[in-house]
N, C-alpha and C positions, 0 to 999 in steps of 0.2 A: 915210541913211546913202551915198550911191550912191557906188560910186568908190573903196569899200573895200577893196580892195585893194592902193593909193598911201599908202606911209609917209608918216605925220608927225608932230613931236615939236611938244607942246602945254606952255610957256611957263609955269612956275611957280604950276603947276602941284603935282609933280613934283618930291621932294627925294628923294635917296639922307642911305641913316639907315645909318654906318659903322658903324658900334657895335656895330649889332641894337636896342641901345633904341629906346624912344615916350614919351613925353611932351609933350601935348596941352598947355595956354595954358587958362588961366578963358573960357571960349566958345568950344569948338573940341571937331569929334572928326576924330583924324588916324588915318588907316586903313593900316597897311603891311602890306603885298604879302609872303609867305611863299616862296607858287611851288602852281598844281595852283591853287587854287579858295580854298588856307589862308588868313588873315584877318587880322589881327587891331588892335580898335577899343578908343580908349581918348577916357574924355577928360577924361581925367586925373583920375580916382578910379574908375570905375569902368573891369574890364577883359574882353571880349566876344573870344574864337577861331572865328576861324567858319571849323571843317572842317580843322581841324590838332590835335594837329600827327597826321601820315601815315607812312608809311615810304615814305623818301626815295627817288627813285626806280624809284618804282613802275609799272608798265603802260610803262615805260616816258617817263615822265613826268619832269616835275623835281627836283630833289633841290636840298639842303640843307647849306647847313652845320653843326652841332652847334652851334652857340652859338647859330643858333635854342630849340632842345628849352633846353639851358641858362636863356638871357631866360624864358619863360614868366614871367607876374607868380603871386604863389601867391594862392592863392583867388579866379583866375579865375574865369567863364563858360561854359565846351564847349561847340556847335551844332553840329549836325554833317546834314548834309542824306540821308546815308545812310554804307551802311558800307565799301566799294571803298578799298582799302586804299593806292591814291592821293589818297583822303580823312580813311580813318580807322586809326589804332593804337588797338587796345584793349590792346595791352602798353606802351606808351609813354602813354596819358590815363589808365594807375593809380596812376602814377607820380609824376601830380601836386593836385594840391590843389584843390579847390572845383564849382560846378557843373556836369553833365554833360547835356548835354541830345540827342534825337536823333531820330528815328523813334521807338525800342523805347520814349519814354515822352513823345510828343508834346504830351500834354494837361499831363504838369504844368511842362513852355514857358510856359504862361500868367500861372499860377503871378508869374514875371518882372513880369507889368504892374502887379501889387499891390509888389513889394519895394524895384522898382528909380526912383527919383523922372523922372520928367518924361521914362520908358520904355515901347514895349509894342510886340511884335510879336506879331503872325499867319502864320499858315504850312499851308500849299499842299501838298497832294500830288500828286504830280504824276511824269512817268511817265518810267523812266529802263527804255527798253529788256535791260538791265541788271543791274536790281534788282527786286525789289522792291517794292523802297520807298521807296519817296524823297519830304522834300519841299523846295520850295523857300522861303523866309521871309522879310518885309519888317517890318523897326525904325524904324520912330516911337521917334529916341534928339534932346528938348530941340527937336522939332518941328520935323528934315531924318527925310527917307523913305527908306532904303536897301534893297532888293531882290538876296536873293542866289538868282540860280535858279538855282545848283550843276550836275546833269548834263543835267536833263532839253534837253529831245528839238527840244518842241514849246513856241512859243510863246504858244501859247493865254491861258492864266493871264495869265501877266504882261503881257500884252497888255489887259488886263480891270483892272487897277490903274492908277491916277489918282492923280498929283501925287508923282512923284518927282524927287528931288534927284539921285543914284543909282544904277545896276541893274549887278549884275557878271554877265555875263551870260560862256556864251563863244563863241565864233566859228560855233558851227555852229548856235544859238538865231539868231544874228545874220540864218543866209541861211535857216531857216527864215519870222524875219518881213517879210525881205524878196521869198518864192520869194511869199509871201502877202496880200502889202503890209497887213501887220499896222501899222498907228500907237499905237507905246510910247511910255506920257507920263512921261519924263525928261531932266532938262535933259543927264549925261554918263552918258555907258554906260562900267562897265570891263571890255576884253574879255577876260578869263582863261584860266585853264585851256592857254595855248598851253605843246604839247613844242618839245622840243630841234628835230624833226626836222618840226616845223611850221613855214611862211612864209607870215605872217600881213600885211597893213600896210597903212595906209588916213590917207587927207588927211583924214575926216573932224573936223572941230574937234569932234565930241561924244563924239568915240569918242578913248578910251588906252587902247593897248595895255601889258599887264600880263606884260611879257615878260622883266622885269627884275628880281634878286628884291632889298627891300633898297626900294624901290621909296613915297611915301608922299603919302596924297590928305591936306591940309586942307582941313575943310568945317566955317565960323565957323556960331557962330549967335547 
């Protein structure tokens, strides 16, 4: 992941979802970028939101359109890395039906391994200097392995995870990988939590910059 400060567009991976709806075809997982670390995953049957809903514009990070809230699917699964307001809003979450998980009930999160077909999740207690309780997650879904780092600053944990199809990481975690000369075993990286004030580019074909809300990643299985 050298020369990471130059921009590159990755064709055929990213599509714009203008209406704010996300539909997966049989045999694919679709991941829509909402903002910050907020993602919507679906295989066409199950809907999972990671670090969303959060407080729009919190800490000078990304705002999102009201339609992002209006389009949240009923009876979805919500998974949070921690409770900072640019990742989580208890007020907005209370208005949504579905299963809700985070550091406060991470043991219950393991119940999803038995309740969803072709699905498993691992939780990693990772450090974040501004949070007392922070978790990163590895979801294996339809034999595709997808990692969500959240706000953790250290790449030591992700470097131990093998055979990831996608790893969603902030820029500072990529910098930690490079500084420590760590090999991270992922086919693709989604670099998220890019603020409006950040100037981050990359020409590495393995890195997709998630700096445009509504971008969609399609993973076939």
